[in-house]
C-alpha positions, 0 to 999 in steps of 0.5 A: 160690942168686943166681945162679938168682934173677938167672936165673929173673928175665932169663927173666921178663923175655924171656917176659914181653917176647916176649909183649908184642912178639908182641901188639904184631905180632899188632896191628899185622897186624890194624890192617894188614889190616883196612886192606887190606880196605876197600880192596879192597871197592868200593862196589857200583853200584845194581841199575837 
């Protein structure tokens, strides 16, 4: 029973760790894409 509890706790930490790592990675990618989008948008020249 103790081994089962230890396995469940380890599994819980793995799941929480992977979820938080995925969240951080998504945030990093979103931030990188936002910076890229700012560079891609060129200010349009005013119509004459």
